[in-house]
DOROTI-678963 format. One record per residue (C-alpha): residue number from 1; x, y, z. Coordinates in Angstrom, 2 decimals, always signed. Example, Ala and Ser with C-alpha at 12.3 -4.5 7.8 and 13.67 -1.06 7.14 Angstrom:
<nodes>
<1, <+12.30, -4.50, +7.80>>
<2, <+13.67, -1.06, +7.14>>
</nodes>
This chain:
<nodes>
<1, <+5.45, +15.64, +3.14>>
<2, <+8.57, +17.41, +2.52>>
<3, <+10.41, +14.03, +1.62>>
<4, <+7.99, +13.47, -1.06>>
<5, <+8.15, +16.87, -2.66>>
<6, <+11.86, +16.67, -2.15>>
<7, <+12.60, +13.34, -3.37>>
<8, <+10.31, +12.26, -5.29>>
<9, <+10.05, +15.66, -7.14>>
<10, <+13.58, +16.26, -7.48>>
<11, <+13.94, +14.84, -11.08>>
<12, <+11.16, +16.30, -12.20>>
<13, <+11.73, +20.35, -11.62>>
<14, <+12.84, +20.91, -15.09>>
<15, <+9.52, +19.42, -16.62>>
<16, <+8.10, +21.24, -13.71>>
<17, <+9.17, +24.64, -14.40>>
<18, <+8.44, +24.14, -17.67>>
<19, <+4.92, +23.31, -16.92>>
<20, <+4.29, +26.36, -14.56>>
<21, <+6.10, +28.81, -16.81>>
<22, <+3.31, +27.66, -19.65>>
<23, <+0.99, +27.68, -17.10>>
<24, <+2.05, +31.59, -16.43>>
<25, <+1.90, +32.88, -19.78>>
<26, <-1.58, +31.01, -19.98>>
<27, <-3.09, +32.67, -17.02>>
<28, <-1.69, +36.09, -17.87>>
<29, <-3.36, +36.18, -21.20>>
<30, <-7.01, +35.27, -19.47>>
<31, <-5.79, +38.38, -17.11>>
<32, <-5.50, +40.48, -20.13>>
<33, <-8.75, +40.06, -21.75>>
<34, <-11.17, +42.27, -19.29>>
<35, <-8.40, +44.78, -19.54>>
<36, <-8.94, +44.78, -23.45>>
<37, <-12.54, +44.68, -22.64>>
<38, <-12.65, +48.08, -20.42>>
<39, <-10.78, +49.24, -22.88>>
<40, <-12.94, +48.84, -26.13>>
<41, <-15.95, +49.89, -24.31>>
<42, <-14.02, +53.17, -22.49>>
<43, <-11.63, +54.04, -24.91>>
<44, <-12.28, +52.06, -28.77>>
<45, <-15.64, +51.89, -29.39>>
<46, <-16.46, +55.77, -28.67>>
<47, <-13.66, +56.21, -31.33>>
<48, <-16.17, +54.21, -33.49>>
<49, <-13.18, +53.43, -35.14>>
<50, <-14.04, +49.74, -37.19>>
<51, <-10.24, +49.09, -37.77>>
<52, <-9.52, +49.21, -34.50>>
<53, <-12.34, +47.59, -33.29>>
<54, <-11.77, +44.69, -35.25>>
<55, <-7.87, +44.99, -34.09>>
<56, <-8.65, +44.60, -30.32>>
<57, <-11.48, +41.69, -31.18>>
<58, <-8.99, +39.95, -32.61>>
<59, <-6.70, +40.28, -29.63>>
<60, <-9.23, +39.12, -27.47>>
<61, <-9.98, +36.20, -29.86>>
<62, <-5.80, +35.33, -30.14>>
<63, <-5.38, +35.86, -26.22>>
<64, <-8.66, +33.55, -25.39>>
<65, <-7.17, +30.48, -27.90>>
<66, <-3.71, +30.74, -26.53>>
<67, <-4.42, +30.64, -23.15>>
<68, <-6.50, +27.43, -23.73>>
<69, <-3.69, +25.61, -25.26>>
<70, <-1.30, +26.84, -23.17>>
<71, <-3.48, +25.79, -20.27>>
<72, <-4.47, +22.13, -21.68>>
<73, <-0.93, +22.21, -22.68>>
<74, <+0.41, +22.57, -19.05>>
<75, <-2.54, +20.67, -17.41>>
<76, <-1.37, +17.51, -19.85>>
<77, <+2.56, +18.11, -18.39>>
<78, <+1.08, +18.19, -14.52>>
<79, <-1.14, +14.85, -15.30>>
<80, <+2.21, +13.44, -16.58>>
<81, <+4.33, +14.51, -13.56>>
<82, <+1.94, +13.81, -10.91>>
<83, <+1.63, +9.97, -12.91>>
<84, <+5.20, +9.68, -12.69>>
<85, <+5.95, +10.64, -9.43>>
<86, <+2.96, +8.55, -7.41>>
<87, <+4.19, +5.38, -10.26>>
<88, <+7.96, +5.92, -8.49>>
<89, <+6.81, +6.35, -5.07>>
<90, <+4.52, +3.26, -5.42>>
<91, <+7.15, +1.39, -6.85>>
<92, <+9.32, +2.20, -3.74>>
<93, <+6.71, +1.89, -0.83>>
<94, <+6.02, -1.40, -2.34>>
<95, <+9.58, -2.71, -2.69>>
<96, <+10.13, -0.84, +1.34>>
<97, <+6.52, -3.08, +2.32>>
<98, <+8.35, -6.44, +0.47>>
<99, <+12.02, -5.63, +2.99>>
<100, <+9.68, -5.23, +6.00>>
<101, <+10.11, -7.80, +8.53>>
<102, <+7.19, -9.81, +9.58>>
<103, <+7.26, -8.11, +12.85>>
<104, <+7.25, -4.90, +11.30>>
<105, <+4.25, -6.13, +8.74>>
<106, <+2.71, -7.45, +12.34>>
<107, <+3.02, -4.13, +13.65>>
<108, <+1.82, -2.33, +11.22>>
<109, <-0.83, -4.41, +9.89>>
<110, <-1.43, -5.62, +6.47>>
<111, <-4.81, -3.63, +5.83>>
<112, <-2.95, -0.47, +7.44>>
<113, <+0.10, -1.20, +3.94>>
<114, <-2.64, -2.05, +1.81>>
<115, <-4.42, +1.57, +2.17>>
<116, <-1.37, +3.44, +2.55>>
<117, <-0.11, +1.51, -1.31>>
<118, <-3.92, +2.68, -2.67>>
<119, <-5.63, +5.38, -0.93>>
<120, <-2.98, +7.33, +0.87>>
<121, <-0.93, +7.74, -2.88>>
<122, <-4.08, +8.57, -4.63>>
<123, <-4.47, +10.95, -2.20>>
<124, <-0.52, +12.19, -2.63>>
<125, <-1.25, +12.48, -6.90>>
<126, <-4.21, +14.34, -6.41>>
<127, <-2.20, +16.90, -4.43>>
<128, <+0.66, +16.86, -6.62>>
<129, <-2.12, +17.45, -10.09>>
<130, <-3.56, +19.74, -8.34>>
<131, <-0.40, +21.97, -6.81>>
<132, <+1.14, +22.34, -10.52>>
<133, <-2.55, +23.54, -12.10>>
<134, <-4.39, +24.93, -9.55>>
<135, <-1.79, +25.85, -7.42>>
<136, <-0.13, +27.59, -10.30>>
<137, <-3.12, +29.43, -11.64>>
<138, <-5.12, +30.08, -8.66>>
<139, <-2.92, +32.85, -7.52>>
<140, <-1.72, +33.98, -10.20>>
<141, <-5.09, +35.06, -10.93>>
<142, <-5.56, +36.58, -7.56>>
<143, <-2.77, +38.16, -7.03>>
<144, <-2.73, +39.46, -10.92>>
<145, <-6.21, +40.41, -10.38>>
<146, <-5.35, +42.46, -7.87>>
<147, <-2.76, +44.31, -9.29>>
<148, <-4.72, +44.74, -12.73>>
<149, <-7.35, +46.22, -10.82>>
<150, <-5.11, +49.32, -9.12>>
<151, <-4.25, +49.89, -12.50>>
<152, <-8.32, +49.97, -13.13>>
<153, <-9.52, +51.87, -10.34>>
<154, <-7.58, +51.92, -6.82>>
<155, <-10.41, +52.60, -4.70>>
<156, <-12.29, +49.98, -5.50>>
<157, <-9.42, +47.82, -5.12>>
<158, <-8.77, +48.51, -1.61>>
<159, <-12.95, +47.64, -0.96>>
<160, <-11.61, +44.39, -2.30>>
<161, <-8.78, +43.99, -0.34>>
<162, <-10.47, +45.09, +3.25>>
<163, <-12.06, +41.28, +2.69>>
<164, <-9.08, +38.88, +1.71>>
<165, <-7.64, +39.41, +5.48>>
<166, <-10.40, +37.44, +7.07>>
<167, <-10.46, +34.78, +3.60>>
<168, <-7.13, +33.73, +3.70>>
<169, <-7.60, +33.19, +7.96>>
<170, <-10.78, +31.02, +7.26>>
<171, <-8.50, +29.39, +4.94>>
<172, <-5.41, +28.42, +6.53>>
<173, <-7.53, +27.94, +10.21>>
<174, <-9.41, +25.20, +9.12>>
<175, <-7.02, +23.69, +7.01>>
<176, <-4.70, +23.63, +9.33>>
<177, <-7.09, +21.88, +11.88>>
<178, <-8.34, +18.94, +9.50>>
<179, <-5.02, +17.08, +9.26>>
<180, <-5.09, +15.68, +12.44>>
<181, <-8.73, +14.88, +11.58>>
<182, <-7.83, +13.52, +8.64>>
<183, <-5.57, +10.86, +9.71>>
<184, <-7.43, +9.73, +12.29>>
<185, <-10.24, +9.27, +9.28>>
<186, <-7.49, +7.06, +7.74>>
<187, <-6.58, +4.54, +11.01>>
<188, <-10.45, +3.88, +11.43>>
<189, <-10.26, +3.22, +7.46>>
<190, <-7.13, +0.78, +8.03>>
<191, <-9.38, -1.19, +11.15>>
<192, <-12.65, -1.41, +8.75>>
<193, <-11.06, -2.41, +6.12>>
<194, <-9.17, -5.55, +9.02>>
<195, <-12.32, -6.16, +9.52>>
<196, <-13.92, -6.27, +6.09>>
<197, <-11.13, -8.30, +5.37>>
<198, <-11.68, -11.10, +7.86>>
<199, <-15.20, -11.43, +7.61>>
<200, <-14.87, -11.87, +3.87>>
<201, <-12.46, -14.77, +4.56>>
<202, <-14.23, -16.07, +7.00>>
<203, <-17.83, -16.07, +5.49>>
<204, <-18.03, -19.43, +5.79>>
<205, <-17.59, -20.11, +9.28>>
<206, <-19.53, -17.21, +10.03>>
<207, <-22.50, -18.49, +8.04>>
<208, <-22.39, -21.95, +9.62>>
<209, <-21.96, -20.70, +13.24>>
<210, <-25.21, -18.31, +12.80>>
<211, <-23.13, -15.28, +13.63>>
<212, <-24.33, -12.93, +11.17>>
<213, <-25.95, -10.83, +13.78>>
<214, <-23.10, -10.93, +15.48>>
<215, <-20.55, -9.63, +12.85>>
<216, <-23.04, -7.02, +11.49>>
<217, <-22.94, -5.49, +15.01>>
<218, <-18.76, -5.45, +14.73>>
<219, <-19.20, -3.94, +11.28>>
<220, <-21.70, -1.17, +12.22>>
<221, <-20.01, +0.20, +14.97>>
<222, <-16.50, +0.72, +12.71>>
<223, <-18.67, +1.85, +9.88>>
<224, <-19.69, +4.04, +12.43>>
<225, <-16.48, +4.76, +13.29>>
<226, <-15.74, +5.66, +9.91>>
<227, <-18.57, +7.68, +9.01>>
<228, <-18.06, +10.03, +12.59>>
<229, <-14.52, +10.63, +11.49>>
<230, <-15.48, +11.75, +7.82>>
<231, <-18.03, +13.76, +8.93>>
<232, <-16.04, +15.03, +11.55>>
<233, <-13.61, +16.33, +8.76>>
<234, <-16.11, +16.78, +6.52>>
<235, <-18.11, +19.36, +8.69>>
<236, <-14.90, +21.33, +9.50>>
<237, <-13.46, +22.16, +6.06>>
<238, <-17.45, +22.00, +4.58>>
<239, <-17.12, +26.34, +6.92>>
<240, <-14.60, +26.98, +4.09>>
<241, <-16.31, +27.83, +1.41>>
<242, <-19.59, +29.24, +2.61>>
<243, <-17.69, +31.86, +4.76>>
<244, <-15.38, +32.62, +1.85>>
<245, <-18.53, +33.38, -0.22>>
<246, <-19.73, +35.20, +2.43>>
<247, <-16.84, +37.82, +2.47>>
<248, <-16.81, +37.76, -1.15>>
<249, <-19.84, +38.60, -1.57>>
<250, <-20.10, +40.88, +0.72>>
<251, <-16.72, +42.62, -0.79>>
<252, <-18.72, +42.43, -4.00>>
<253, <-21.71, +44.49, -2.58>>
<254, <-19.19, +47.02, -1.73>>
<255, <-17.86, +47.24, -4.53>>
<256, <-20.78, +47.60, -7.03>>
<257, <-22.05, +50.08, -4.38>>
<258, <-18.53, +52.37, -4.06>>
<259, <-18.78, +51.36, -8.26>>
<260, <-21.86, +53.22, -9.21>>
<261, <-20.84, +56.24, -6.44>>
<262, <-17.84, +56.63, -8.85>>
<263, <-19.22, +56.42, -12.05>>
<264, <-22.14, +59.11, -11.09>>
<265, <-19.80, +61.14, -9.84>>
<266, <-17.63, +60.91, -12.77>>
<267, <-14.05, +59.18, -11.04>>
<268, <-14.46, +56.58, -12.77>>
<269, <-15.82, +54.65, -16.25>>
<270, <-19.01, +52.05, -17.02>>
<271, <-16.02, +49.90, -19.17>>
<272, <-13.61, +49.84, -16.02>>
<273, <-16.56, +48.53, -13.27>>
<274, <-17.33, +45.72, -16.08>>
<275, <-13.97, +44.66, -15.55>>
<276, <-13.95, +45.03, -12.48>>
<277, <-16.76, +43.21, -11.70>>
<278, <-15.14, +40.69, -13.85>>
<279, <-12.05, +40.37, -11.58>>
<280, <-14.08, +40.22, -8.70>>
<281, <-15.51, +36.84, -10.10>>
<282, <-12.04, +35.52, -11.02>>
<283, <-10.46, +36.41, -7.59>>
<284, <-13.55, +34.70, -6.35>>
<285, <-13.06, +31.24, -8.28>>
<286, <-10.02, +31.37, -7.80>>
<287, <-10.31, +31.42, -3.61>>
<288, <-13.01, +29.22, -3.73>>
<289, <-9.97, +26.85, -5.99>>
<290, <-7.61, +27.77, -3.31>>
<291, <-9.36, +26.38, -0.58>>
<292, <-10.36, +23.26, -2.59>>
<293, <-6.94, +23.33, -2.96>>
<294, <-6.40, +23.41, +0.84>>
<295, <-8.66, +20.34, +1.37>>
<296, <-6.78, +18.04, -0.71>>
<297, <-3.33, +19.51, +0.81>>
<298, <-5.21, +18.56, +3.99>>
<299, <-5.40, +14.72, +3.08>>
<300, <-2.26, +14.53, +1.21>>
<301, <-0.17, +15.67, +4.26>>
<302, <-1.70, +13.28, +6.19>>
<303, <-1.20, +10.60, +4.46>>
<304, <+2.35, +11.69, +2.35>>
<305, <+2.90, +11.32, +6.78>>
<306, <+1.75, +7.87, +6.63>>
<307, <+3.98, +6.50, +3.74>>
<308, <+6.89, +8.42, +5.43>>
<309, <+6.19, +5.90, +8.49>>
<310, <+6.80, +3.31, +6.53>>
<311, <+9.63, +4.35, +4.14>>
<312, <+11.58, +5.37, +7.40>>
<313, <+11.04, +2.09, +9.27>>
<314, <+14.80, +1.10, +9.95>>
<315, <+15.90, -1.91, +8.47>>
<316, <+15.39, -4.83, +10.90>>
<317, <+17.12, -7.86, +10.12>>
<318, <+20.70, -6.38, +9.29>>
<319, <+23.39, -8.34, +8.27>>
<320, <+25.91, -8.80, +10.85>>
<321, <+29.35, -10.56, +11.26>>
<322, <+29.37, -14.22, +13.21>>
<323, <+31.68, -16.69, +13.60>>
<324, <+30.96, -19.59, +12.08>>
<325, <+30.88, -23.40, +13.21>>
<326, <+33.82, -25.93, +12.79>>
<327, <+33.57, -27.30, +9.72>>
<328, <+32.36, -30.88, +10.29>>
<329, <+29.61, -29.08, +12.00>>
<330, <+25.50, -30.08, +11.04>>
<331, <+24.35, -28.40, +8.35>>
<332, <+21.11, -27.09, +10.08>>
<333, <+21.83, -26.24, +14.08>>
<334, <+19.45, -24.48, +16.68>>
<335, <+21.45, -23.56, +19.40>>
<336, <+19.49, -22.42, +22.87>>
<337, <+16.98, -20.54, +20.58>>
<338, <+14.19, -19.05, +22.65>>
<339, <+11.86, -16.95, +20.68>>
<340, <+9.04, -14.51, +21.64>>
<341, <+6.39, -12.39, +19.23>>
<342, <+5.07, -10.12, +21.72>>
<343, <+8.32, -9.77, +23.78>>
<344, <+6.85, -11.07, +27.23>>
<345, <+6.14, -14.70, +27.36>>
<346, <+8.40, -16.67, +24.86>>
<347, <+6.92, -18.70, +22.07>>
<348, <+9.81, -20.85, +22.20>>
<349, <+11.82, -21.64, +24.32>>
<350, <+15.89, -23.03, +24.77>>
<351, <+15.47, -25.33, +20.95>>
<352, <+18.43, -26.65, +20.63>>
<353, <+18.88, -29.52, +17.59>>
<354, <+20.70, -30.16, +14.39>>
<355, <+20.39, -31.65, +11.16>>
<356, <+23.15, -33.53, +8.71>>
<357, <+22.43, -32.59, +4.94>>
<358, <+19.61, -35.08, +3.26>>
<359, <+18.41, -35.36, +6.91>>
<360, <+14.55, -35.47, +7.52>>
<361, <+12.90, -33.73, +10.57>>
<362, <+9.75, -34.43, +11.98>>
<363, <+7.67, -32.10, +14.19>>
<364, <+4.47, -32.38, +15.96>>
<365, <+2.66, -30.61, +18.37>>
<366, <-1.01, -29.11, +19.65>>
<367, <-2.23, -26.14, +18.17>>
<368, <+0.13, -23.01, +19.40>>
<369, <+3.05, -25.26, +20.56>>
<370, <+5.55, -23.21, +18.75>>
<371, <+5.92, -25.83, +15.11>>
<372, <+5.87, -22.62, +12.46>>
<373, <+7.15, -20.80, +14.85>>
<374, <+10.54, -22.61, +14.12>>
<375, <+10.31, -22.51, +10.27>>
<376, <+9.63, -18.46, +10.83>>
<377, <+13.42, -18.43, +12.81>>
<378, <+15.21, -20.91, +10.25>>
<379, <+14.10, -18.57, +7.39>>
<380, <+14.64, -15.32, +9.21>>
<381, <+11.67, -14.07, +9.10>>
<382, <+12.31, -12.66, +12.94>>
<383, <+15.31, -12.67, +14.85>>
<384, <+15.45, -15.03, +17.60>>
<385, <+15.87, -13.25, +21.21>>
<386, <+18.20, -15.85, +22.88>>
<387, <+20.61, -18.26, +20.76>>
<388, <+21.81, -18.62, +17.06>>
<389, <+20.39, -20.13, +14.42>>
<390, <+23.57, -22.33, +11.72>>
<391, <+23.07, -23.15, +7.66>>
<392, <+26.00, -24.99, +6.76>>
<393, <+27.88, -23.83, +9.67>>
<394, <+27.39, -20.34, +8.53>>
<395, <+25.30, -18.32, +11.25>>
<396, <+21.92, -17.18, +9.12>>
<397, <+22.39, -13.31, +10.54>>
<398, <+25.48, -12.95, +8.82>>
<399, <+23.36, -14.63, +5.33>>
<400, <+21.91, -12.09, +2.90>>
<401, <+18.63, -12.05, +3.27>>
<402, <+18.43, -12.59, -0.44>>
<403, <+20.58, -16.10, -0.70>>
<404, <+19.01, -17.48, +2.70>>
<405, <+16.05, -17.71, +1.61>>
<406, <+16.70, -18.76, -1.75>>
<407, <+17.89, -22.46, -0.08>>
<408, <+14.50, -22.65, +0.69>>
<409, <+11.38, -24.44, -0.88>>
<410, <+8.57, -23.99, +1.54>>
<411, <+4.59, -24.74, +1.76>>
<412, <+3.16, -22.24, +4.64>>
<413, <-0.42, -22.86, +6.43>>
<414, <-2.91, -21.96, +4.51>>
<415, <-0.47, -20.94, +1.52>>
<416, <-1.57, -18.80, -1.45>>
<417, <-2.97, -19.52, -4.75>>
<418, <-2.66, -16.82, -7.41>>
<419, <-5.05, -15.59, -9.77>>
<420, <-2.59, -17.44, -12.91>>
<421, <-1.91, -20.17, -14.73>>
<422, <-1.05, -23.75, -13.00>>
<423, <+2.37, -23.84, -14.31>>
<424, <+3.02, -19.88, -13.32>>
<425, <+2.00, -20.76, -9.70>>
<426, <+4.56, -23.68, -9.70>>
<427, <+7.15, -21.40, -11.50>>
<428, <+6.07, -17.93, -9.32>>
<429, <+8.53, -16.17, -11.87>>
<430, <+11.51, -18.37, -11.33>>
<431, <+13.44, -19.16, -14.72>>
<432, <+12.21, -22.55, -14.47>>
<433, <+11.89, -24.86, -17.32>>
<434, <+8.54, -26.35, -18.66>>
<435, <+10.48, -29.56, -17.78>>
<436, <+11.24, -28.74, -14.62>>
<437, <+7.81, -27.29, -13.71>>
<438, <+5.85, -30.76, -14.73>>
<439, <+8.53, -32.82, -13.13>>
<440, <+7.22, -31.10, -9.75>>
<441, <+4.08, -32.03, -10.64>>
<442, <+5.00, -35.12, -10.85>>
<443, <+6.50, -35.41, -7.94>>
<444, <+3.85, -33.70, -6.09>>
<445, <+1.31, -36.03, -7.43>>
<446, <-0.65, -33.55, -9.28>>
<447, <+0.11, -35.12, -12.59>>
<448, <-3.52, -36.30, -12.88>>
<449, <-5.46, -33.69, -11.68>>
<450, <-3.48, -31.11, -14.10>>
<451, <-3.72, -32.61, -16.92>>
<452, <-7.39, -33.75, -16.52>>
<453, <-8.31, -30.04, -17.44>>
<454, <-8.57, -28.35, -20.24>>
<455, <-5.93, -26.66, -20.96>>
<456, <-3.33, -28.59, -18.95>>
<457, <-0.73, -26.73, -17.34>>
<458, <-2.29, -23.36, -18.73>>
<459, <-5.54, -23.66, -17.01>>
<460, <-6.17, -20.38, -14.76>>
<461, <-6.71, -21.39, -11.46>>
<462, <-9.03, -18.48, -10.04>>
<463, <-8.19, -15.90, -6.99>>
<464, <-7.35, -17.84, -3.58>>
<465, <-7.82, -21.56, -5.37>>
<466, <-11.79, -21.40, -5.98>>
<467, <-11.68, -23.71, -8.85>>
<468, <-9.59, -26.42, -6.73>>
<469, <-10.30, -28.59, -3.96>>
<470, <-8.06, -28.32, -0.78>>
<471, <-5.99, -31.00, -1.15>>
<472, <-5.40, -29.89, -5.12>>
<473, <-4.43, -26.75, -4.14>>
<474, <-1.67, -28.33, -1.58>>
<475, <-0.48, -30.30, -4.12>>
<476, <+0.27, -27.43, -6.27>>
<477, <+1.93, -25.56, -3.24>>
<478, <+4.32, -28.39, -3.03>>
<479, <+5.17, -28.60, -6.25>>
<480, <+5.90, -24.98, -6.38>>
<481, <+8.59, -25.90, -3.33>>
<482, <+9.84, -28.95, -5.14>>
<483, <+9.94, -26.71, -8.72>>
<484, <+13.72, -25.47, -8.06>>
<485, <+15.18, -28.58, -6.16>>
<486, <+15.75, -26.93, -2.59>>
<487, <+18.40, -27.41, -0.03>>
<488, <+16.51, -27.26, +2.57>>
<489, <+12.31, -28.20, +1.86>>
<490, <+10.09, -27.06, +4.90>>
<491, <+6.08, -28.31, +4.85>>
<492, <+4.04, -27.06, +7.21>>
<493, <+1.44, -28.78, +7.16>>
<494, <+1.64, -29.39, +3.79>>
<495, <-0.65, -32.65, +3.64>>
<496, <-3.24, -31.90, +5.88>>
<497, <-6.35, -31.53, +3.04>>
<498, <-4.43, -34.80, +1.61>>
<499, <-5.73, -38.83, +1.80>>
<500, <-3.07, -40.91, +3.87>>
<501, <-3.05, -42.57, +0.07>>
<502, <-1.59, -39.57, -1.73>>
<503, <+0.64, -38.83, +1.58>>
<504, <+2.37, -42.38, +1.47>>
<505, <+2.99, -41.37, -2.51>>
<506, <+4.39, -38.26, -1.27>>
<507, <+6.91, -39.38, +1.27>>
<508, <+8.18, -41.64, -1.44>>
<509, <+8.70, -39.27, -3.48>>
<510, <+10.55, -36.67, -0.99>>
<511, <+12.53, -40.03, +0.35>>
<512, <+13.89, -41.30, -3.32>>
<513, <+13.71, -37.79, -5.40>>
<514, <+14.74, -35.32, -2.67>>
<515, <+17.68, -36.96, -1.04>>
<516, <+20.22, -34.03, -1.32>>
<517, <+17.06, -31.70, -0.06>>
<518, <+17.34, -31.39, +3.96>>
<519, <+13.95, -31.70, +5.35>>
<520, <+11.38, -30.25, +7.48>>
<521, <+7.81, -31.31, +7.82>>
<522, <+5.96, -29.90, +10.68>>
<523, <+2.51, -32.13, +10.69>>
<524, <-0.31, -33.03, +12.78>>
<525, <-0.83, -36.48, +12.04>>
<526, <+1.93, -39.00, +12.77>>
<527, <+2.14, -41.22, +9.82>>
<528, <+3.37, -37.87, +7.95>>
<529, <+6.23, -37.79, +10.08>>
<530, <+7.03, -41.41, +11.45>>
<531, <+9.45, -42.70, +8.92>>
<532, <+12.03, -39.47, +9.35>>
<533, <+15.18, -39.33, +11.23>>
<534, <+14.16, -37.42, +13.74>>
<535, <+11.12, -36.17, +15.33>>
<536, <+10.45, -33.37, +17.38>>
<537, <+7.77, -33.19, +19.99>>
<538, <+6.86, -29.79, +20.93>>
<539, <+4.53, -28.38, +23.97>>
<540, <+4.19, -25.05, +24.88>>
<541, <+6.63, -24.22, +23.56>>
<542, <+9.58, -26.43, +24.83>>
<543, <+10.82, -30.08, +23.40>>
<544, <+9.89, -32.28, +25.22>>
<545, <+10.32, -35.42, +22.98>>
<546, <+13.27, -35.92, +20.53>>
<547, <+14.90, -38.96, +18.23>>
<548, <+12.99, -41.66, +15.93>>
<549, <+9.32, -42.54, +16.02>>
<550, <+10.32, -45.97, +18.13>>
<551, <+12.16, -44.27, +20.78>>
<552, <+9.56, -41.72, +21.09>>
<553, <+6.74, -44.95, +21.64>>
<554, <+8.99, -45.58, +24.33>>
<555, <+10.18, -42.03, +25.80>>
<556, <+7.85, -39.82, +25.04>>
<557, <+3.87, -40.03, +26.63>>
<558, <+2.89, -37.13, +24.79>>
<559, <+3.65, -38.81, +21.45>>
<560, <+2.46, -42.12, +22.74>>
<561, <-0.68, -40.56, +23.05>>
<562, <-1.09, -39.04, +19.70>>
<563, <-0.37, -41.51, +17.99>>
<564, <-3.37, -43.56, +20.16>>
<565, <-5.77, -41.18, +19.22>>
<566, <-5.12, -41.11, +15.86>>
<567, <-5.45, -44.54, +15.34>>
<568, <-9.00, -44.73, +17.22>>
<569, <-9.59, -42.32, +14.71>>
<570, <-8.20, -44.50, +11.42>>
</nodes>
């Protein structure tokens, strides 16, 4: 919370000061209106001087109009500041999220990060707007109202002030109590969003396995958890307004009784009592607005703390000073690499291999063997627990992240197709010419179906590629990876949805036109990697076979078994 106020509001202090001043003047004008009315009733009207009545009537009109104009102007300035601050906050938060390592993203969870970018920033935006509007006006109305009533009737003012301590206590106590409740609510909302995303993404599997009732039970359970947290927080804060109304109504009763007595005894005047009741109503509404503001602040504090949690996450993948390998070393080198996601059981253990520039490495193994982890470590999505990885003789820890990843063209498992044109999905914001995009599409064997579409390369792809087949999506993804002619090409199960003919044609393109690219092909089919310069067989995170296709057929039983089973399938 303090970070949001100190860092993000600082550039707007000048604008906020002007807005506060305008709001202050407008509020003071509003406070003058009941006083003028009392003066007219008790002093001006009894004199029966029309010019004075017109003058003070005009004064009330001018004050009303000016108060309205100034209030609208101040509110617009407040809204602009709140929007600008939130825009900057969202920009920085998004940039920080993009800079998180995969381990940090896994820890914070994607649904939670989405919630912090949306719900939490919205809560902060609401708070900033309310503070500038109600946070200035309401206290001025309360304090100014009390000051003015002191000039009208000090005795009645003391009656009013007698209920103020109880009101302040109720507001403070319950607002403070609600902050951890709103924090717990947002945590449960994160879990709710995560489950919802999983169920929507896997709806076909859920239906195919007739697990709708099972998922409904899970959904109902987490939904009930959200509702319970929401009820707890709202029930707690629901005490505030009724309690304030009770104390203020008691104060109003006392004021009416004491006021009637004082008018009857000649200690006060009717106009003053009417003005006092008006001020009492103003103070009442101001106190209610203050209580509402505390509710919003409670939510915003919880949200700001969650945002700060992300912003304060330390840089994980820091640039390090490391020794280079000899000039004649391999282009890619894994040197006794060990890695674990959970830091208990290794997902990769003692992995060593090397590739020369332009060579192709095929990686095969059972699901969970660690194939994709090798690609993730090579691109430094994670740091190794032990051992080192080198590219062109330089430790990847010594290469700036952006420079490192510019070397790659990559297709991940279940990679993302964006709701953009085919051309933009291939280009991905890079400065690539139309010729480069079209050439990549040709190499990826996607030209035929792309040009069949009505608008060709400008044809819009639906979200998650809903209007494309599995094979078409994979070919667009491969074209994206090839478009910039990368130094290192990583294809992680990129041909699983391709028929054998298209797969073979793609391998031919890679061999003929991407000779300078060092290629790592992760596949389930031996046919996709059998022509590679070297093939690595992984089992439970360890290398159990390494060599050419022919060598592995002679030396690796697991490789032979995979080939045998796939030959039977064919």
